[in-house]
N, C-alpha and C positions, 0 to 999 in steps of 0.2 A: 709560667706555663709548665704544667705537669703532664698534659696530654696534647697530642697534635690535633689541630683542627684547622680548617681553612681560615677562620677568623684570626687565630693566633699566628698562622703563617703570614697572612697579609699584614698584620700588625708588626711582626718582626721585620718583614721586608721594608715597611715604611720607616721603622726606627733605624735600620741599617742605612737606608738612603739619606735620612736626615743626619745621622752621625757622620757619614762621608762628606756631606755638604758642609757641616759645621767644622769637621776636621780640616778640610781643604782651606776654609776661610781662616781658621785659627793658625794653621801652618803658615799661610801667607802673611798674616799679621806678625807672627813671631819672627819670621825670616826678615821681614821689612825692618824690624827693630834690631836686626843684626845678630840673631841667634840661630842655632840649628834646631830643626823640629821635623818630626814625621809622626805618622800614626799608623797603627796596624789596621790594614784593610780587613774588616770582619768576614768578608767573603772568601779570602784566601789565606789569612793568617800571616801575610807578608807585609813589610813596610809599603805604604802607599806610594811614596816617592823614591824609596831606596832601590838599589840594584837587585836583580833577581838572585835568589838564594834557595837552596833546598831546605833551609831552616825555616820553620814557621812557628807561630805562637797563636793558638786558638784559645777561646775562652774555656775549653775543656782540658787544656794542657795542665799538668801538675804545677808548673811554674806560674801560671796566671794568677792564682789567688794571693801570691806574695806581694802583688802590687797594691792590694787593698785589704786592710784588716777586716773589713766587713764581709768579705767573700770567703767561701769554702767550696771545695769540689766534693760532690756527693755521688756515690755509686747508687744508681736507682734500678739496678738489675740489668737492663738491656744496654745501658750506657752510663756515662758520667754527665752530671749537670752542675752548673754553677748555681750556688745558693747564697743569698744575701741574708744577713742577720735580721733585717727588718722586713724585707719583701719576699722572703722565702725563694721560690724558684721563679717568681715573676720579675726577672731582671735581665737587662741587657748591659753588658760591660764592654766599653770601648777603651782603648789604650792609646794615649798620645804621649810621646817622649820628646823632651827638649832639654836644652841647657840654659834656658832663660831664667832670670831671677823671678821670684814670686810676684813682684810688682808688675812685671810684663804679663805673667800668667793671669793675674787678677784682671788686667785690662782686657786681655783676650777673652776671658770668661764673660765679662760684662757685654762685650760685643756679640758673643755667641748667644747670649740670652735674648738678644734682639732679633735673632734669625727665626 
C-alpha cells in the first residue's frame, strides 16, 4: 500500500482482524503446550495479553525490522513505512513472541494455516 484508499483500508482492517484471531489461537496452543507466548496487538503496539505499559512496538518503530531480515523501514516523505524485499510496501507484519521450541511453533503454524 503506497497510497490510502477505502479498499486498502478495508483490506488492512480484515488482515488485522485475521492476525488477531490467528494470534489468539496460536497463543492458546503454545500455552497449552506449557510455554509462554504473546503477540503484539497491531492496533495498539502493546502485548495482547500482557500487562499495560507505556512502551509500544508498532510496525513503523525503528526496532521492528530487526525481527525479520526481509523488512526495512523507509522514509516516504510524510511518514515511515515498512517495506518487504519481495512485496515492497504491500505488506502487513505481525509479531508473535514465545519461548517454545521450533517443533511446537511448526505445529502451531500448521494449525494456523487451517484457520
